N, C-alpha and C positions, 0 to 999 in steps of 0.2 A: 812307807811305814802307813796302813790304813785304818781308818775307825769307822762300825755303821750303828747307827740306832733299830734297833728291832723294839716295834707294837704288838697290845693284842688288838684285836679288834672286839667286838663282844659278841661278833660268831666262834672266836677262837684262834681266827688268822691269823698267819703272821706279815704286819707291816713294814717296809723298813718306808721311817721315815726320813730319815735324812744318814750320809754316809761321808767321808772328804781322804782325801788320803796327799801326799805330799811324798816328795825324796826320803831317801830314808839314811840321814844324818845322824855317823853315831850308831853305827850299830853294822856292823861285816858279817858274814858265818853262823851268823842270831844272834852272832855275841854283843856286847855295850864294849864298846872300839871308846869310845866319851861319854862323858852322864848326858854334860853340857850338852853336847847337841845331840841325844841321844832324849831327850826331859823338853827340851826345846819341839823339835820331829815332832814327838807323842803326845804336846798339847796341843799344837797348829793342827796336828787332824783331830781330834779332839774335837777340837769350836771349829772348825768345816763344818766337821759332823752338826753339831750340834746348832748352827748358820741355818745349815741346810734343815733341820726338824725342828727348829724352833724352839728348845727344848736345852733344854740344859740336865748334864751328869758328874755326878761328883765317887761314880764308881765303876771298874768296867772287866770286862771278861781280858786272860792275853794270847793270843798262840804263841809258843816257842814252838818253831825252827832248827834250831844248834843248839845249845849245848851241851854236847855231846846225846841225844839222843841216843837211844837202845832199846829192846826190849827178850824177857826171857815168858813164858809159861811156868809158874809153877804149881803142881799139882798139892792136889793133898786130901786124906781121905776121915772118914769117922764109921764107928761100930755103929749099926738103929737096932739091930734086931729083929731085920725084922715085920716091921707094925709099921705105923702107913705114917710119908712121912711132912712134918707139918715148922711152921712155918719159925719157931721156935731151932727147932732142928737147923735146917737154914741160916737162921744169925750165929751158932752155931758156931758150924762148919767153917762162912765166912773170916767171925772172928780167929780159929782158930790157922787159919789159913793167909789173913791180918800176921796173928805172932810169928809167924813161919819165915816174911817172908825177909832174905836178910840183905837190907843196901847194898854194906861194901863202898860205904865213905862216900852213898852218893845221896841223891833226895826221889825218894818215891812223892816225882809226877803222876801213874792211878795204879792202882791197883782193883780190876775188874772180871769184875767170874766172865769167861766165856763163855766155857758150860758143864756139866754137871753130869757125872754118872753115877749109872745103877747095877753096882756088882759087880762094877766093869765095865759096863757098857754106854759109851764114849755117846759127842749129840744131845742129852736132856736138857731142852734146856730152864723148865721147868717141875722140878722132883714133884711142888706139892701134889699132897692128894696117892700117890704111891708107895708101894711097898718095897725094903729090902732092908736086905740083911747089914751092907755099906753100902754108904755114903759120900759119892767123890763130891772134885771141886778141880778145875780147872784155870787156875785165877792169872790173868797177863798184866807182866806187870812190865809201866812206863816208867822207865830211870834215865835223870836228867843230873848232871853236875850240877853240885851244890851255889860254889860260887856264883857260877855266868849267870842262875837263876836270880840267885840274888840279888846283882847284879840291874838286872833287867824288869823285878817286882822295885829298887826303887828309885831307879830314873823315871816308872810311872809313877809310884806314890810322890819325888819332890815337882813331877805335875802337875802336886795335887788332887789328885787321882788314886784314892781302893783301888784295889785289887782283890775280886769275888775271886779270882779260880784261874788259873793257872790248865792248860789245855793243849797237847802235843797237839803240831800245828795238820799230819797226816792224823791225827783220831777226825775235826773239825776237817780236813777234806772229803771224807771219807763221807761224811754226809751228807755232804750239799752235792757232790757227785756221779755218789755211785744206788743204784735202784737196791734194794733194799731184798729184790730175789741176789744180786749179786752182794753180795754182805751177807746175805744165808750160801749162798749155795762154792764157793768163791773165788775170791781176784783178785788181782795183784794192784793195788795205785801204788804209779809213779805221778809224784812232785818235783817238775825240778821251778828251782824256787830262780835267786838274784843269787844266792854265789850259795849255797847249799836245796841235795836233789834227794828225798827223802821218800825211800822203799816198801810201803806198807803191805801186804799181809793182812786180808781177812777174810774171816769163813767162820759160820755155827751165826751171822749178826753178830763177830766183836770181829776190830778187831786183833790178831795173832801173836804178827809177831812186823818188827820190824828195822832198816839198816837207813845209819845215814853220808850221801857220800858228802866231801868236799870240795863240792862241782857244780858249776845252775851254769846257769844263761849267761852269766859277766865272764867267766870266764874265757865264750867265747869272743865275746867285745875284748878280750886281755888279750886276747890268743888276732883280731886282726889290725889292732891299737900297734901289739910287736908288733907285727909283719910290714906290718904296710908303714910302719915312722910316724903318723900320725895320731889329732885329740883322743880321750875315749866320747868324747862327745862323740869324733865324728865315727873313732866302727862303730856303737850307737847305732849312729843314721842307718850305717853302712847294712848295719845286718840286719835292718829292721826293714830298711828301702825295695833291697840289697838280694841277704841272704836267707838262703833256701838246704833244707838237704836234701834236693833229688835234682843234680847235675838235669842239664839242659840242651843241647843240640846246640844252641843261637846264644851261649852264654859268650861263647871266645867275640862275638860281633858284637857284641851288647857295652859298653861303656858307660863308668858309672862314676858322677862325676862327689867328689872324697869332699868338697866342700862343701855346707850347708847355703843357703841361702844369707842367714844372717851372716857369715860366716868370715865379708870381708875381703875375700882373696878375688881376684882376678885379672885376670889375662891376661900378660908382657909387664908386670909387675915383680919389682925383684919380692919374692916374695915363696920358700917353700912349698915339695913340691913331695905328694906320696913318693917311696918308693917304690921304682914299675911303674909309678903313675906314669900319661902323654901330654908332653906340653900347654896343653890344657885343662888339668889334675884330674885322671879320673880313669879308673881303673877299670879294668877290662873283668867282668860279674865272673868269669871262668875260679878268676882267682880266691874270689871272695868265696864263693862255692867252696873250694878247694878247703880254706882255710874252715874257713864252719862247718862239710864234713869230716877231717880232720879231728877237729875233737868234741865232737858226737859221737865221734864212731870210737876214742875214749868216756867216753861218758857209761857207752850205751855197755864199752866188755863192763863198768863199774858196777855198771846196773846188774849184770849177768848175774857177778858174782855173785850182789850179798841177793838176785833172788834163791845163785842155789841156796845157800848160805839160811835160807828161808826156808829146806824141801819144798822150793814153787819152780818145779823139773820137770820133766818127763812129764810118765805121766799120772802125776798131782796137777800142773800146772791145765788151767786159762787158757782165757785172755789176760791184759793190760788195760787197762787205762792213765791215759796221759793227762796227768793237770795243771796246775801252775804259772808262771806264765812266759815258762819258757817254751814251753807244751805249744803257744802262738808261732813259733816260726814255720816259718809253708816246710810242705812235707815232710816237715819233723816224726809225722806219724803214720807213712808210707816207710820210711829212712829206716826206726825203733822198731814196727814189725817182722822190718827184713832184716834186725844188726841182731830180734830177741829170738826168734821163728815163733812168736803164737801172737795171735792176731789181737791188732790193740785198740781204739778205743781215742776220741778226742772225752773228755771229764768234766763238760758246765759245767753249772750252776744251776739248782732249779728256777722257775722262776716264782717270781714272787711280786705281793702285787708292792708301787716303789721303789723298784730297787728300778736305779738308774741301765738305759742296755749298754752304759763303759760297763759294767761293776760285776753284767753274767756273762764277760767272760773270761778264760781259767780261769788266770792272775788273781780271779779275787776268788774264788773260790776253797780257798781256810778262811777266809772273811769272814762268808758268807754262812760255813760251817760252822763256823766259833756260835753264831747268834743263835744257832739249832739243838744246841751245844746247850751253850743258858735255856736253854729256854723249857730243855726237856728236861734237866734235871737228873742226865743215865744212873747209877749205881754206880757210885765208884771207892 
């Protein structure tokens, strides 16, 4: 769980005042599983940011990566009669669209106009001042399951913080690591988190499609722990130190210690060895890479299926931007480029004054984008 406090300079530029992060206790796959632990983790992360910023906060914006996020595009139109389009016409059309949204028992997280249409012609960003017989709008609706969303808000409220708004994590990440041109021309964003991977498509400056996959970098850790019969902490260390999405000829000769410097393991002591380890409790790097790539192949297949569902395939597909903590794995860009069959680049957050170097990595793109979203206050 991470928190960031941003301010604004006299010139109107955003300035990072402080940030803090800690282990995500009480939250799994974006769902609150232990309210008490989740509240404590939220309060702790915010207090660390407050200490760094030397500024107290009473309200926050929250990013939601779980809660069964999904989206669809809702089109509607109305008669204009050939006259010049005014603000009242747009307001009336958006009100008509809002009344027509059917969440089917879910909660509407966002309802944003993707683009307008004039007499059926798509791609109009701002129709004011133009003439048309009929004015239409395509609204991108992001839905979340109501109960998990309430649990998330309550965990924040119990940390003595007011919720100013909840933002879909892919929307925030897109603001942080996609260029304006990419969002306009069309791009797919794949955000690999610890437990969830969100696949979103942007076009005409807006997010126009979203799918969530219940698999993330944490599943690579679990696969390593299961394969070698070791603790998760040891598996996480193996993944970060020796894990890679690309095999090399020297992997079979390179032996990696399973135990960390503080594990208290001693050679010759009657301590359990990892499955397949030598007498020094080391495993071949090739074995680590094999487990990682098998799990990554499953993730890549799920990402491909999500992109197809979103219509981002064939001639319509451009490139993919990979972000989130899982995108920092060695070789994952090259692996995904081969698996998805399209160009792939790493999505880093834009540089901000005061932003710690550690928080400029892809793993913090959602956090930075959340601040950008709150500062921009887009039409929703």
